[in-house]
C-alpha positions in Angstrom: 14.6 -10.9 -122.1 13.9 -12.6 -118.7 13.6 -9.2 -117.0 10.8 -8.2 -119.4 8.9 -11.4 -118.6 9.4 -10.8 -114.9 8.0 -7.2 -115.2 5.0 -8.6 -117.2 4.4 -11.1 -114.4 4.7 -8.4 -111.8 2.1 -6.3 -113.6 -0.3 -9.2 -113.8 0.2 -9.9 -110.1 -0.5 -6.3 -109.2 -3.6 -6.3 -111.3 -4.7 -9.5 -109.7 -4.1 -8.1 -106.1 -6.2 -5.0 -107.0 -9.0 -7.2 -108.3 -8.9 -9.4 -105.1 -9.0 -6.3 -102.9 -11.9 -4.9 -104.9 -13.8 -8.2 -104.5 -13.1 -8.2 -100.7 -14.5 -4.6 -100.3 -17.0 -4.3 -103.1 -20.6 -3.8 -102.1 -22.0 -5.1 -105.3 -23.8 -3.3 -108.0 -27.2 -5.0 -107.8 -29.9 -2.3 -107.3 -32.0 -4.8 -105.3 -29.2 -5.3 -102.8 -29.9 -3.8 -99.4 -27.4 -1.2 -98.3 -24.9 -2.2 -95.7 -25.4 -1.0 -92.2 -23.0 1.8 -91.2 -21.4 -0.5 -88.6 -20.5 -3.0 -91.4 -19.0 -0.2 -93.5 -16.9 0.8 -90.5 -15.6 -2.8 -90.1 -14.6 -3.0 -93.8 -12.8 0.3 -93.4 -11.0 -0.9 -90.2 -9.9 -4.2 -91.9 -8.6 -2.2 -94.9 -6.7 0.0 -92.5 -5.1 -3.0 -90.9 -4.1 -4.5 -94.3 -2.7 -1.2 -95.5 -0.6 -0.8 -92.3 0.8 -4.3 -92.5 1.8 -3.7 -96.1 3.4 -0.3 -95.3 5.4 -2.0 -92.5 6.6 -4.5 -95.2 5.0 -7.8 -94.3 4.4 -9.9 -97.4 0.8 -11.0 -97.9 1.8 -14.6 -98.9 3.3 -15.6 -95.5 1.3 -17.1 -92.6 2.5 -14.4 -90.2 0.6 -11.8 -92.3 -2.7 -13.7 -91.9 -2.1 -14.3 -88.2 -1.3 -10.6 -87.6 -4.4 -9.6 -89.6 -6.6 -11.8 -87.5 -4.8 -10.9 -84.2 -5.3 -7.2 -84.9 -8.9 -7.7 -85.8 -9.4 -9.6 -82.4 -7.7 -6.7 -80.6 -9.9 -4.2 -82.4 -12.9 -5.9 -81.1 -11.5 -6.6 -77.6 -8.4 -4.6 -76.6 -7.9 -6.8 -73.5 -7.1 -9.7 -75.8 -3.5 -8.3 -76.2 -2.9 -8.7 -72.4 -3.4 -12.4 -72.8 -0.8 -13.0 -75.4 -0.7 -16.8 -75.2 -4.5 -16.9 -75.2 -4.3 -14.7 -78.4 -1.9 -17.2 -80.0 -4.2 -20.0 -79.0 -7.2 -18.3 -80.6 -5.2 -17.7 -83.8 -3.9 -21.3 -83.8 -7.4 -22.7 -83.4 -8.8 -20.5 -86.2 -6.0 -21.6 -88.6 -5.5 -25.2 -87.5 -2.0 -24.6 -86.2 -0.2 -24.6 -82.9 0.4 -21.6 -80.7 4.2 -22.0 -81.0 3.9 -22.1 -84.8 1.8 -18.9 -84.6 4.4 -17.2 -82.5 7.2 -18.3 -84.8 5.3 -17.1 -87.9 4.6 -13.7 -86.4 8.3 -13.4 -85.4 9.3 -14.4 -89.0 6.9 -11.8 -90.4 8.3 -9.1 -88.1 11.9 -10.1 -89.1 11.1 -9.9 -92.8 9.4 -6.6 -92.4 12.4 -5.1 -90.6 14.4 -5.3 -93.8 11.5 -4.1 -96.0 8.7 -1.6 -96.0 8.7 2.1 -95.4 11.5 3.0 -92.9 10.0 6.3 -91.8 6.6 4.7 -91.3 8.2 1.9 -89.2 10.1 4.5 -87.1 6.8 6.3 -86.4 5.1 3.1 -85.3 7.9 1.3 -83.5 10.6 3.9 -82.7 14.2 3.1 -83.2 14.3 -0.4 -81.7 13.2 -3.7 -83.1 10.3 -4.8 -80.8 9.5 -8.3 -79.4 6.4 -10.0 -80.8 4.0 -8.7 -78.1 5.4 -5.2 -78.5 5.2 -5.4 -82.3 1.5 -6.3 -82.1 0.8 -3.7 -79.4 2.6 -1.0 -81.3 0.6 -1.7 -84.5 -2.6 -1.8 -82.5 -1.7 1.5 -80.8 -0.9 3.1 -84.1 -4.4 1.9 -85.4 -6.0 3.4 -82.2 -7.3 0.0 -81.0 -5.9 0.4 -77.5 
């Protein structure tokens, strides 16, 4: 009986996640709305690509590390040199989210550790190889996979 309720809740959660994603990427159906410039469409596509990659790696959406990685990869997409200044990157993330750089580093490490036991193993092997990377390598490998570097 409890499993049936759990499955129903999972279905509701999946439907809600799909609805949220559609709201994030929808252009609207108002005929008076101006079309988005091509650059904005490309940005939406890049952000979707980042989200999809983090999910395939196995990072849960509900943890802080997911949000921090999403923001870090978006910063690197805009300025690849941001990766070379890792502590500055953590400081930017901390400032945006009202946290400390050490908490950002710890949250990203936690996300990486959680992902290592989840996600698509073949995909992770293609992105990271056979070894578990350090935080900076983890971010760099994802950015490299996404062709941001």
